C-alpha positions in Angstrom: -11.2 60.6 -19.3 -11.3 60.6 -15.4 -14.5 60.4 -13.7 -15.4 64.0 -12.1 -16.7 63.2 -8.7 -19.7 65.2 -8.1 -22.1 64.3 -4.6 -24.6 63.0 -6.8 -21.7 60.6 -8.5 -20.5 60.1 -5.1 -23.7 58.9 -3.7 -24.2 56.8 -6.9 -21.4 55.0 -6.4 -22.4 54.6 -2.5 -25.6 53.1 -2.9 -24.0 50.7 -6.0 -21.4 49.4 -4.0 -24.2 48.8 -1.0 -26.3 46.9 -3.5 -23.4 45.1 -5.2 -21.9 43.7 -1.6 -25.0 42.8 -0.1 -27.7 42.6 -3.2 -30.2 44.6 -0.8 -31.7 47.8 -2.4 -32.7 46.2 -6.0 -32.8 43.4 -8.1 -30.6 41.0 -8.9 -31.2 39.4 -12.7 -29.0 36.9 -14.6 -29.2 35.9 -18.1 -30.1 32.3 -19.2 -27.0 31.3 -19.3 -25.6 32.0 -16.1 -28.8 30.3 -14.7 -27.6 27.3 -16.4 -24.5 26.9 -15.2 -23.9 24.6 -12.3 -24.9 26.0 -8.9 -21.2 25.8 -7.1 -19.9 28.1 -10.2 -23.2 30.3 -9.8 -21.9 30.7 -6.2 -18.4 31.6 -6.9 -19.5 34.0 -9.5 -22.2 36.2 -7.2 -19.5 36.0 -4.5 -17.2 37.3 -7.0 -19.2 40.0 -8.0 -20.1 41.2 -4.8 -16.3 41.6 -3.7 -15.2 43.4 -6.8 -13.3 46.7 -5.8 -11.5 46.9 -9.3 -13.0 50.5 -10.5 -10.7 52.3 -12.7 -11.3 55.1 -15.3 -11.2 53.1 -18.1 -13.8 50.2 -16.8 -15.6 53.2 -14.7 -15.6 56.1 -16.6 -18.4 58.2 -14.7 -17.1 57.1 -11.1 -20.4 55.4 -10.4 -19.1 51.9 -9.7 -21.8 50.5 -12.3 -19.7 48.0 -14.1 -17.1 45.1 -13.6 -15.7 42.2 -15.5 -14.7 38.9 -13.2 -13.3 35.6 -14.3 -14.7 32.3 -12.8 -12.8 29.0 -13.7 -11.7 30.6 -16.7 -15.0 32.4 -18.1 -15.2 35.9 -18.1 -18.7 37.5 -17.3 -20.0 40.8 -16.9 -22.2 42.7 -14.3 -23.9 45.9 -14.8 -26.3 48.3 -13.1 -29.0 50.1 -14.6 -31.8 52.1 -12.9 -35.2 52.3 -13.7 -38.3 53.9 -12.0 -40.0 51.9 -9.1 -42.2 50.8 -11.5 -39.3 49.3 -13.7 -41.1 50.8 -16.8 -38.9 53.6 -17.7 -35.4 55.0 -16.5 -35.3 56.7 -13.3 -35.0 60.4 -13.1 -32.5 60.7 -10.7 -30.2 57.8 -10.0 -29.0 59.2 -6.8 -32.4 59.3 -5.2 -32.9 55.2 -4.1 -36.8 56.7 -3.2 -37.6 56.7 -6.8 -34.8 54.5 -8.5 -35.1 50.7 -8.4 -31.6 49.3 -9.0 -31.2 46.4 -11.5 -27.8 44.5 -11.3 -27.3 41.8 -14.6 -24.7 39.2 -14.6 -23.8 37.8 -17.7 -21.2 35.8 -19.7 -19.1 38.4 -21.6 -20.1 36.9 -25.2 -23.8 37.5 -24.0 -23.4 41.5 -23.9 
């Protein structure tokens, strides 16, 4: 399956890329397993998430750049971006509209998914 690029998809991917590259424009969360890692490992992990650009139809079927896998020190991690309303109670009605969407990037061990 190949992503169909619409204006909304292009906007969502750009917003997700900006958020992931800078950690600005949303909330960054980590699982307790990631939190327990040594600080130097977390620094490498966060840098790998921020620089991730290996988007392919298999890991990005909708073209939104909202999921990735990185390997740090032989350990596999996933990151994903979810979309909530501004109160973070419900899902966002429009992922392409930052005025009504809170992006949440979660970083986890692959086995924690």
